[in-house]
N, C-alpha and C positions, 0 to 999 in steps of 0.2 A: 504494500500500500504506500502510495506517495505521501510524503510529509505535508502537513498543512503549509500553505503559502502565507498564512496570516501575518507572521512576523515580518516578512518582506514587504507586504502591502502596508503594514503599520509603519515601517521605516520610510516608505514613500510619503505617507500621510504626514508623518512628523517633519519631513523635509520642507513642507509648506509653511511650517512655523506659524500656524493659525489655529487658535484654540477652538474656533467654531467648526473647522473641518475635522479636527481630532474628536471633538464631542459628537459630531454627526457620525463619524466612523464607529466610535464606541457604542453609540446607540443602535446602529444599524447591523453591525456584525458581531456575532458571538465570538468571544475570545478563543483563539485556537482553531477557528473554523476555516475550512478551505473556501477560498473566494474564487468564483468563476470569472472568466474573462468578461462575460456580458455584465455581471454585477460590478466588476472593477471599472469598466468603461462607463457604465451608467453613473456610478458614484462620482468619478472624477470629471465627467462632462458637466456636472452641476457647478463646477468651480473654475471654469475657463472663461477668459475675457474675449477671446476671439478664436476663430477656427484654426489658426496656426498652432495652437497648443494641442490640438488633436494628435499631431505628430509625436509630441512628447509623452502623451498618454500611451501611445503605441510602444514607444521605446521603454517606458516604465513597465508595461506588461511583459515585454521581452525579458527585462531584468528579472521580474518575478518568476516567469516561466522557466528561466535558465537556472533558477535556484540561487540567484544573487551574483551572477557573473557580470562584473562591471564593464567587461569588454563590449557589451551590447551598445554602450554609449559611444564607442569609437566611431560608429557610422555617422555620428553628428559632425565629425570633422571634415 
């Protein structure tokens, strides 16, 4: 069985440094639960200012899906 990706998603949420987003995350997702791609995208889409940020949501999902491999962000360069 695959380990929960909860901690990696929480890491991304905390990177926003916004208490309201962290509170929403804690209210919406059970601690330690596995978060699906659709729920991940749906959650983060609520906090974007413009459509260019959709790209970063995708990269963040790749990071989560990879198990925390920072090299997924290399394609930003």
